[in-house]
C-alpha positions as CSV (number, residue, x, y, z in Angstrom):
1,M,-48.1,6.0,-57.2
2,P,-50.4,6.2,-60.2
3,E,-50.6,9.4,-62.1
4,G,-52.9,12.2,-60.7
5,S,-52.9,10.8,-57.0
6,A,-53.2,13.3,-54.6
7,F,-50.1,12.2,-52.6
8,Q,-46.8,11.7,-54.9
9,M,-43.6,11.6,-53.0
10,I,-40.8,13.3,-54.7
11,N,-37.5,12.7,-52.4
12,I,-36.6,10.9,-49.6
13,H,-32.9,11.9,-48.1
14,F,-31.2,10.5,-44.6
15,P,-28.0,12.5,-43.9
16,R,-26.1,11.6,-40.7
17,S,-27.0,14.8,-38.4
18,Q,-30.5,15.2,-39.4
19,R,-33.6,14.0,-41.5
20,V,-35.3,15.6,-44.4
21,C,-38.5,14.1,-45.7
22,E,-39.8,16.1,-48.8
23,V,-42.9,15.0,-49.8
24,V,-45.9,16.5,-52.2
25,I,-49.2,16.7,-50.9
26,A,-52.0,17.8,-53.1
27,G,-49.6,19.3,-55.6
28,R,-47.6,21.1,-52.6
29,S,-44.4,20.6,-51.1
30,V,-43.9,20.0,-47.2
31,T,-40.6,19.2,-45.9
32,D,-39.9,18.1,-42.4
33,V,-36.6,18.5,-40.6
34,G,-35.8,16.6,-37.4
35,P,-32.9,15.2,-35.7
36,E,-31.7,11.9,-36.5
37,P,-32.7,9.6,-33.7
38,Q,-30.1,8.7,-31.3
39,K,-28.3,5.3,-31.6
40,P,-27.3,3.9,-28.3
41,K,-23.5,4.2,-27.5
42,P,-21.8,0.8,-26.9
43,G,-21.3,-0.3,-23.4
44,V,-23.4,1.0,-20.6
45,S,-26.1,3.8,-20.3
46,L,-25.5,6.3,-18.0
47,S,-28.5,7.9,-17.3
48,A,-29.3,10.9,-15.2
49,S,-31.6,9.4,-13.1
50,G,-29.2,6.5,-12.5
51,S,-31.3,3.7,-13.5
52,G,-29.6,1.1,-14.6
53,T,-27.0,1.3,-12.2
54,E,-27.3,-1.9,-10.4
55,S,-27.3,-3.9,-13.8
56,F,-24.2,-1.8,-14.8
57,L,-22.4,-3.5,-11.5
58,Q,-23.8,-6.4,-11.8
59,N,-23.2,-7.9,-15.4
60,T,-19.6,-7.0,-16.4
61,S,-16.6,-7.6,-14.5
62,A,-14.8,-4.7,-12.8
63,K,-11.9,-4.5,-15.4
64,D,-14.8,-4.3,-18.2
65,Q,-16.8,-1.7,-15.9
66,I,-13.7,0.7,-15.8
67,K,-13.0,0.0,-19.8
68,L,-16.6,0.8,-20.7
69,L,-16.6,4.4,-18.1
70,F,-13.6,5.3,-19.8
71,D,-15.0,5.2,-23.3
72,W,-18.1,7.3,-22.4
73,H,-18.8,10.7,-22.7
74,I,-19.1,12.7,-19.9
75,T,-21.9,15.3,-20.0
76,A,-23.8,17.8,-17.4
77,K,-26.5,15.1,-16.8
78,N,-24.3,12.2,-16.1
79,Y,-21.8,14.2,-14.6
80,I,-22.3,13.4,-11.0
81,K,-23.2,9.8,-11.7
82,T,-20.2,9.0,-13.8
83,S,-18.3,9.7,-10.5
84,E,-20.7,7.7,-8.5
85,K,-19.9,5.0,-11.1
86,L,-16.4,5.0,-10.7
87,R,-16.5,5.2,-7.2
88,L,-18.8,1.9,-6.7
89,I,-16.7,-0.2,-9.3
90,T,-13.1,1.2,-7.3
91,Q,-14.7,0.3,-4.2
92,N,-15.2,-3.6,-4.8
93,K,-13.2,-5.1,-2.9
94,S,-13.0,-8.6,-4.5
95,H,-10.7,-7.0,-7.5
96,L,-6.9,-6.3,-7.7
97,F,-6.2,-3.3,-9.7
98,T,-3.8,-4.1,-12.9
99,A,-1.6,-1.2,-14.3
100,D,-3.8,-0.7,-16.7
101,D,-7.1,-0.5,-14.8
102,V,-5.1,2.6,-12.4
103,Q,-4.1,4.4,-15.7
104,R,-7.7,4.2,-17.0
105,T,-8.9,5.1,-14.2
106,S,-6.6,8.1,-13.2
107,L,-7.7,9.7,-16.8
108,I,-11.5,9.2,-15.7
109,I,-11.0,11.2,-12.4
110,Q,-8.9,13.8,-14.7
111,R,-11.6,14.3,-17.2
112,L,-14.5,14.4,-14.5
113,V,-11.8,17.2,-12.5
114,D,-11.5,19.2,-15.8
115,F,-15.2,19.1,-16.6
116,S,-16.3,21.3,-14.4
117,E,-14.4,24.9,-14.4
118,E,-15.3,26.5,-11.1
119,E,-15.2,24.5,-7.5
120,L,-16.2,20.7,-7.4
121,V,-19.7,19.6,-6.5
122,A,-19.3,18.1,-2.9
123,E,-20.6,14.9,-3.9
124,V,-18.6,14.6,-6.7
125,A,-15.4,15.6,-4.6
126,D,-16.1,13.0,-2.1
127,N,-16.6,10.2,-4.8
128,I,-13.2,11.0,-6.5
129,L,-11.3,10.9,-3.1
130,K,-12.8,7.3,-2.5
131,T,-12.1,6.1,-5.8
132,I,-8.7,7.5,-5.1
133,N,-8.2,5.6,-2.0
134,S,-9.7,2.5,-3.1
135,V,-7.3,2.4,-6.1
136,H,-4.1,3.4,-3.4
137,S,-5.2,0.2,-1.2
138,D,-6.4,-2.3,-3.8
139,T,-3.2,-2.0,-5.8
140,R,0.0,-3.7,-5.6
141,Q,2.6,-1.7,-5.5
142,S,4.5,-3.3,-8.2
143,E,1.4,-2.5,-10.6
144,F,2.4,1.2,-9.8
145,A,6.2,0.6,-11.0
146,E,4.9,-0.1,-14.7
147,G,5.6,2.7,-17.1
148,N,4.2,5.9,-16.0
149,T,1.2,4.5,-13.5
150,A,2.2,6.0,-10.3
151,S,2.8,9.2,-12.1
152,E,-0.5,9.6,-13.6
153,M,-2.4,8.6,-10.7
154,R,-0.1,11.6,-8.6
155,K,-1.2,13.9,-11.6
156,S,-5.1,13.2,-10.7
157,V,-4.9,14.0,-7.0
158,E,-2.8,17.1,-7.9
159,M,-5.9,18.3,-10.0
160,F,-8.0,17.0,-7.5
161,C,-6.3,19.7,-4.7
162,E,-6.0,22.0,-7.4
163,K,-9.8,22.7,-7.8
164,M,-10.2,22.5,-4.2
165,A,-8.0,25.4,-4.2
166,K,-10.7,27.5,-5.9
167,G,-12.9,27.7,-2.8
168,L,-12.4,30.4,-0.2
169,T,-12.1,28.6,2.6
170,D,-9.7,26.1,4.1
171,S,-10.6,22.5,3.2
172,Y,-9.3,18.9,4.3
173,Q,-10.9,15.7,3.3
174,S,-9.6,12.4,4.4
175,E,-9.8,8.7,3.8
176,S,-8.1,6.3,5.2
177,T,-4.8,5.6,3.3
178,V,-5.3,9.3,1.3
179,S,-5.6,13.1,2.3
180,V,-5.5,16.5,0.5
181,A,-6.1,20.0,2.2
182,V,-6.0,23.6,1.1
183,K,-4.5,26.3,3.4
184,H,-5.1,30.5,2.6
185,Y,-3.1,33.0,2.9
186,R,-3.9,35.0,5.7
187,G,-1.3,37.5,5.8
188,G,2.1,37.6,7.5
189,S,5.2,35.7,6.3
190,T,4.1,32.0,6.5
191,T,1.1,29.9,5.7
192,D,1.2,27.4,9.0
193,F,-1.0,24.4,9.1
194,S,-0.6,20.7,10.6
195,I,-2.7,17.3,10.8
196,T,-3.4,15.9,14.5
197,G,-5.1,12.5,15.1
198,S,-4.0,9.0,15.6
199,A,-1.2,7.8,13.9
200,N,-3.1,4.4,12.5
201,S,-4.9,6.0,10.2
202,I,-5.3,9.4,8.4
203,K,-9.0,8.8,8.2
204,N,-9.6,10.2,11.7
205,T,-7.2,13.2,11.4
206,K,-7.8,16.8,11.8
207,F,-6.8,20.0,9.7
208,A,-5.2,22.6,13.0
209,G,-2.9,25.4,13.0
210,F,0.9,25.1,13.7
211,E,1.3,25.5,17.4
212,E,3.2,22.6,19.3
213,S,1.3,19.9,20.2
214,S,2.0,16.1,20.7
215,S,-0.9,14.9,18.8
216,H,0.8,16.1,15.5
217,L,1.4,13.9,12.6
218,F,2.7,16.5,10.3
219,A,3.1,20.0,10.6
220,A,4.5,23.1,8.2
221,S,5.3,26.4,7.9
222,V,5.0,27.4,4.7
223,P,6.8,30.9,3.3
224,D,4.4,33.4,1.2
225,N,5.8,33.6,-2.4
226,G,4.8,36.9,-2.6
227,R,1.5,36.5,-4.9
228,G,-0.5,35.3,-1.5
229,R,-1.2,32.0,-3.2
230,A,-2.9,29.1,-1.2
231,V,-1.1,26.0,-0.2
232,R,-2.1,22.8,-1.5
233,A,-0.9,19.5,0.6
234,I,-1.6,16.2,-0.4
235,F,-1.0,13.2,2.4
236,Y,-0.3,9.7,1.6
237,D,0.1,6.7,4.1
238,S,2.0,4.9,2.1
239,T,5.1,5.1,-0.8
240,K,2.8,3.4,-3.6
241,F,2.5,6.3,-5.9
242,Y,6.6,6.6,-5.6
243,P,8.0,3.6,-6.9
244,A,11.7,4.0,-5.4
245,K,14.4,0.7,-6.1
246,S,16.0,2.0,-2.9
247,T,13.3,1.7,-0.6
248,D,10.8,-0.8,-2.3
249,D,13.5,-3.8,-1.6
250,L,13.6,-5.0,1.7
251,E,15.9,-7.8,1.1
252,N,18.7,-5.3,1.2
253,M,18.2,-5.7,4.6
254,L,18.9,-9.9,4.1
255,H,21.6,-9.5,1.7
256,D,23.4,-6.1,1.5
257,G,26.6,-6.7,3.6
258,R,28.7,-4.8,1.4
259,L,29.0,-1.6,4.2
260,G,30.0,-4.4,6.7
261,K,26.5,-4.6,8.2
262,P,23.0,-5.2,6.7
263,T,20.8,-2.0,5.9
264,M,17.2,-2.0,5.1
265,K,15.6,2.0,3.6
266,K,12.4,2.6,4.4
267,I,10.2,5.6,4.1
268,A,8.4,5.8,7.7
269,S,6.6,8.6,8.1
270,L,3.7,10.2,5.7
271,V,4.4,11.4,2.1
272,T,3.5,14.5,1.9
273,E,3.3,16.9,-1.2
274,I,3.5,20.7,-0.2
275,S,3.0,23.6,-3.2
276,Y,1.3,26.5,-4.1
277,S,-1.6,26.5,-6.2
278,Y,-1.4,27.6,-9.5
279,S,2.0,26.9,-9.7
280,P,4.5,24.0,-10.9
281,K,4.7,21.3,-8.2
282,T,8.6,21.9,-7.7
283,V,9.3,25.3,-6.9
284,K,12.7,26.3,-5.7
285,L,12.5,29.2,-2.8
286,Q,14.1,32.1,-3.1
287,G,16.8,33.7,-1.1
288,D,16.8,32.5,2.6
289,K,13.2,31.3,2.2
290,R,12.9,27.7,3.8
291,L,9.8,25.5,3.8
292,K,10.2,23.9,7.6
293,M,8.1,20.5,8.6
294,Q,8.0,18.2,11.4
295,F,7.0,14.8,11.1
296,T,6.2,11.9,13.2
297,V,7.3,8.8,12.7
298,K,6.6,5.1,12.7
299,D,8.0,3.3,15.6
300,P,10.9,0.7,14.1
301,A,9.5,-2.1,16.5
302,V,5.9,-2.0,15.4
303,H,5.8,-1.4,11.7
304,F,9.0,-2.9,10.5
305,M,9.1,-5.7,13.4
306,T,13.0,-4.9,14.1
307,K,14.9,-3.5,17.2
308,Y,18.2,-2.2,15.0
309,T,19.3,0.8,15.1
310,S,17.4,3.6,13.2
311,N,18.8,6.7,11.5
312,Y,16.3,9.5,10.0
313,T,17.1,11.9,6.9
314,C,14.7,14.0,5.4
315,V,14.4,13.6,1.6
316,Y,12.0,14.3,-1.7
317,Y,11.2,12.2,-4.4
318,D,12.9,13.1,-7.7
319,T,10.5,12.4,-10.4
320,D,13.4,12.3,-12.9
321,T,15.2,9.1,-11.3
322,K,12.4,8.0,-9.5
323,D,14.1,7.5,-5.9
324,W,14.5,9.5,-2.8
325,K,17.1,12.2,-2.9
326,D,18.0,14.6,0.4
327,S,19.8,17.8,-1.3
328,G,18.6,20.8,-0.5
329,C,17.1,19.3,2.8
330,E,18.3,19.5,6.4
331,T,17.4,17.3,9.2
332,T,17.4,17.7,13.1
333,I,15.4,15.4,15.7
334,R,13.5,16.9,18.6
335,N,11.4,15.7,21.1
336,K,11.2,12.5,19.2
337,R,10.1,14.2,16.0
338,V,12.0,14.7,12.6
339,H,12.2,18.6,11.5
340,C,12.8,19.4,8.0
341,S,14.1,22.6,6.7
342,C,14.2,22.8,2.4
343,N,14.6,25.2,0.1
344,H,12.3,23.9,-2.5
345,M,8.8,22.7,-2.7
346,T,7.9,19.3,-3.7
347,S,7.0,15.6,-2.3
348,F,8.8,14.6,1.3
349,A,9.1,12.0,3.8
350,I,11.3,10.7,6.4
351,L,13.8,8.2,5.0
352,M,14.8,5.7,8.0
353,S,17.9,3.5,7.7
354,I,18.0,0.6,9.7
355,S,21.1,-0.9,10.5
356,S,22.1,-4.2,11.8
357,E,23.9,-4.4,15.0
358,S,25.5,-8.0,14.1
359,D,28.0,-8.7,11.4
360,P,26.6,-10.2,8.6
361,M,29.4,-13.4,9.1
362,E,28.0,-14.4,12.5
363,S,24.6,-15.5,10.4
364,K,26.7,-17.2,7.7
365,V,29.0,-19.4,10.3
366,S,25.7,-20.2,12.2
367,K,24.1,-21.6,8.9
368,I,27.2,-23.6,8.0
369,L,27.6,-25.2,11.9
370,L,23.8,-25.7,11.9
371,G,23.7,-27.7,8.7
372,V,26.9,-30.0,9.8
373,S,24.9,-30.6,13.0
374,L,21.9,-31.7,11.0
375,S,24.0,-34.3,8.9
376,C,25.4,-35.6,11.9
377,L,21.7,-36.1,13.6
378,I,20.5,-37.5,10.6
379,C,23.3,-40.2,10.3
380,T,22.9,-40.9,13.5
381,I,19.6,-42.2,13.1
382,I,20.6,-43.9,9.9
383,A,23.1,-45.9,11.9
384,Y,20.5,-46.9,14.3
385,L,17.9,-48.7,11.9
386,P,19.9,-51.8,11.1
387,A,20.1,-52.7,14.8
388,K,16.7,-53.7,15.4
389,K,16.9,-55.0,18.7
390,L,19.0,-52.0,20.0
391,V,16.6,-49.8,18.6
392,K,13.9,-51.3,21.5
393,T,15.7,-50.5,24.1
394,R,14.5,-47.4,26.7
395,T,17.8,-45.4,26.0
396,V,18.0,-46.1,22.3
397,R,14.2,-44.9,22.1
398,L,14.8,-41.5,24.0
399,N,18.1,-40.9,22.2
400,L,16.0,-41.0,19.2
401,L,13.6,-38.9,19.8
402,L,15.8,-36.7,21.7
403,V,17.5,-36.4,18.0
404,T,14.1,-35.7,15.9
405,S,13.4,-33.1,17.9
406,L,17.0,-31.2,17.6
407,I,16.4,-32.0,13.5
408,L,12.9,-30.4,13.3
409,A,13.9,-27.5,15.2
410,I,16.9,-26.9,13.0
411,V,14.7,-27.5,10.0
412,T,12.4,-24.9,11.2
413,F,15.0,-22.8,11.5
414,Y,16.2,-22.8,8.0
415,F,12.5,-21.8,7.0
416,M,12.8,-18.7,9.0
417,E,14.8,-16.9,6.4
418,V,12.6,-18.5,3.4
419,V,9.2,-16.7,5.1
420,A,10.9,-13.3,5.8
421,K,11.9,-13.3,2.3
422,S,8.6,-14.0,1.3
423,S,7.1,-11.3,3.5
424,S,9.2,-8.8,2.4
425,G,6.8,-6.8,0.7
426,Q,4.4,-6.6,2.9
427,E,4.0,-3.4,5.1
428,D,3.7,-5.4,8.5
429,S,6.7,-8.2,8.2
430,A,5.0,-10.2,11.1
431,S,2.9,-12.2,8.3
432,W,1.0,-15.4,9.6
433,G,4.0,-17.2,8.2
434,C,6.6,-15.6,10.4
435,N,3.9,-16.1,13.5
436,V,3.7,-19.8,12.7
437,V,7.5,-20.4,11.8
438,A,8.8,-18.7,15.4
439,F,5.9,-20.7,17.1
440,L,7.0,-24.0,16.0
441,M,10.5,-22.9,16.1
442,N,10.7,-22.1,19.7
443,Y,8.0,-25.5,20.4
444,F,10.7,-27.7,19.1
445,W,13.8,-26.0,21.2
446,L,11.5,-26.7,24.2
447,C,10.6,-30.2,22.9
448,Q,14.8,-30.9,22.5
449,M,15.3,-29.6,26.3
450,A,12.4,-31.5,27.6
451,W,13.9,-34.8,26.0
452,M,17.2,-34.0,27.7
453,V,15.5,-33.9,31.0
454,V,13.6,-37.0,30.6
455,E,17.1,-38.6,29.6
456,A,18.7,-37.1,33.1
457,V,15.6,-38.9,34.9
458,V,16.0,-42.2,33.2
459,M,20.1,-42.4,34.0
460,Y,19.5,-41.5,37.4
461,R,17.0,-44.1,38.0
462,A,19.5,-46.3,36.5
463,L,22.2,-45.7,38.6
464,V,19.9,-46.1,41.8
465,S,18.5,-49.5,40.7
466,C,20.1,-51.1,43.1
467,V,17.9,-49.0,45.7
468,L,14.9,-48.4,43.8
469,N,13.2,-50.0,41.5
470,S,14.1,-48.1,37.7
471,Y,10.9,-49.4,36.4
472,I,8.2,-47.0,35.1
473,H,4.2,-48.6,33.8
474,R,4.3,-47.8,30.1
475,Y,6.8,-45.0,30.4
476,M,6.9,-44.7,26.6
477,L,3.5,-43.2,26.4
478,K,4.4,-41.2,30.1
479,F,8.0,-39.6,28.2
480,N,5.8,-38.7,25.0
481,L,2.9,-36.8,26.6
482,A,4.9,-35.1,28.8
483,C,8.0,-34.3,26.2
484,W,5.4,-33.0,23.1
485,G,2.4,-32.0,25.5
486,V,4.1,-29.6,28.0
487,P,5.7,-27.5,26.1
């Protein structure tokens, strides 16, 4: 500026934390101090008012949304909105979660739970439980088996349930695949509770007392630890958060014949984690104290499509070996319920061992003999092909159609095992593939019997042709409609 001017700038300085502007006006120094203008954070803007929610969900994929939310800093203003956005992302049914998605989601849940020092806001608690339920429903079991994915998700649910225990009243929240409960100590030597309702979904269950009831899915009598602590319980309708080799491999049923009979092991009840509040999740009970539980087990014929003999054992999940064990638990069965008495508190379930009544050798022999039959039938068709005149006769044409139906029935039988293996990872093994193969196999066997009846009729008419006329007008069309259509 020209000398003698009324305004002369002495210094302008912009540090990271504040803006300082010193100006000399008419020979006097004026300093202006103010906050540096905020730069927008990378990712998505989580405004307290909720503006931008729709564009946030529409402009990026579910995987990228989880990453953006994971990097965001939770504040008092966006606390509720963050939980809502997480719920909306995870409820997107078009997205199957990977192990990385699950781990990021579990860490976001843990940060939401830790943010509040007191009991969770009702809206946040509802959003978190719905998020957990969506992850549990829409993630393949194989993804939870990777690294510490399952343990991080279990930790998130445990922290959520622990925060619920800060309330002064008993509480119970449930979704379609997971539910959490808190029962406060009210005096006496035990804390008793149960959940009742339909066995088809945890969503419709209710929290109740321990009194005997035919509608109990689960009931527990927890001994007091001497400190009057509340009891927290977490219920899952499957073992996704508890990966274990002994129960995840359904092919044991088809291939493990080392003990003389093939065996399948599956969890046949709710998976239930029982613990005291403000205590480690695994607690060894002192003296003669026992944790008593009652489980309603799943019907093997309905849930696992098998009528094999079943044995039930009370088991707990060992987090070190990542498998189910029965040490410290006693099992009794009364009134179609499995009763467990255990000397520790952790995650429990009922392990069902299903044994086949048949010898595995019978299956092998059947496959070999059917293979020989299939080869002979194919040779029969090949042998007839050169004799073109003979193939045009009525008897040979009927025989070839009978052989064709037998070949189709045997080939379909071999496909049954292939489809059974491909359906082994599903909760309900009665997949559409199994239904289609079973239908075709029965259909082709019925067709084969129908062709045998037709051959018998033709032979009978040929024998009495001296008395009756054996000619049938358009006989092949009629026979085909009857043998392929009637079954």
